[in-house]
N, C-alpha and C positions, 0 to 999 in steps of 0.2 A: 578485677572481679573477685568477689568473695569466695573463699575456699569452700564454703558450705554449698555453693552451687554444684561444684564438682563432686562433693560427697553425695548430694542428692542424685546426680546422674549415675553414680556408681552403685547406688543402693539396689537398683532393679534394672534388668534389661529393658523392661517396659518404659522406664523413664528415658533411657538412652534412645529407644526407638521413637518416642514422642518428640524428643529434641531433634533427632535426625530428620524426622518428617517435617517439622517446622522449618528447618534450615532448607531442605530441598524445595518445599512449597514456596518459600520466600524467594529462592533463586529463580524458580519457574515464573513467578509473577514479575520479576525484574528483568527477565531475558529480553522481552520486546523493547524495553527502554534502552538496554545496553546496545541492542542492534541498531536502533535509531541514532544513538549518540555516536556510534562508531561510523555511521554513514553508510553502512552496508545495506540498509533497507530504505526503500522509497517511502515517503509519506503517503499514507493511504487514507481514503475516505470511504465510508459505506455508501450504499445507494441513496439514502435519504439526505446525507450530507452532500452528495454529488448533486442532487436536485437543487439544494439550496445554493450551491456554488453556481450552477447554471442559471437559476432564476434571479438570484440577488446580486451576483457579481459578474454576470455575463461570461462565465467560463467557456472556453473553447474545448470541445470534446475531440480528441485525436484517437483514432482507432488504428493500432499498429499491427493488428492480426493479419494473417494472409487473406487473399481475395476470397477464397472459399468460405472462410469463417465470417468475413465481413458481409458477404452476400447472403449468408444463412440468417443473419439477424444482427442488428446494431442499435446503438443508442440513437434517438432522434437527433437529426441535424449534426451528426458526427462527420468528421473529415477523415478520409482514408489515407493513411500514410504508412505503408507497410514497413515493418522493421528493417527489411533488407534495403530499403530505399531511404531510410531516415537520414543518414549522414549527407546524402546528396541532395535531398529535398528540403533541408532546413530553411532555406531562403523563403519558402512558401509561408513559413510561420512568423517571419520577422515582424509583420504588422500586428501580431498578437503578443508581443513581448510584455506589454503592460497588463495583460489580462491573465487570470489563472488558467492553467492548462489541466485538463482532466484526461488521463491516459487510460484507454481501455486496451488491455493486452492479454496475451496468453499467460498462464501461470508460469512464474519463474523469470520473466523478462522485465518486470516493472523497474527493478533497481537499475538495470542497464539503460533503459529508455529514459528514466528520470535523470540519471546522471549525465547522459548525453545532452539532454535539453538544458539542464542546469549549467553545464559547462558552456553551452552556447549563449548563455546570458538570460535565460528565462528565470524569473524570480520565484514564481509560485507554480510548482509542478506537483500534481497529485495523481496517484494511481487509484483506480477503482477497485476496491477490495472485493474479491470474488469474481471480478470481470463480468462477462455477460450472464453467467449462471447466477451470480449474486443479484444482478439487476432484474433478471426474469423471476427469480424466487421472491423478490419484493413486489411482484406484480406491477412493475412499471412498464410503460409502453416500449415496444420494440419495432423498429422499422425493418422492412425486408425489401 
């Protein structure tokens, strides 16, 4: 790097603040990418991407929320497989290994559910970004 850049930064605190802001903003923009590359975050799709998966690729919707939340409202044609029973009921999903799975879950558990299903041999597992609230905000149909 040319020394004139450092001279420019040292001329005014404003220049240093602008450079610092650019660095911080760049890091914030890259944070989601780093999370996905590290494997700590489940691949997510928005409500309209989910509709495309369901309609065009025959995705299976799996709802892992508890029974109360499931009964209050769910995606049309979703299968209820509570998080607590996921490990013991994986056999029910064996016939869907070649199809994409769309997971509807409570906030904060998507990574764990997607990791469990991926380890069980499912190739395409996606979490619904925003869960039921994101789905309802997009004015998409909800079954009760």
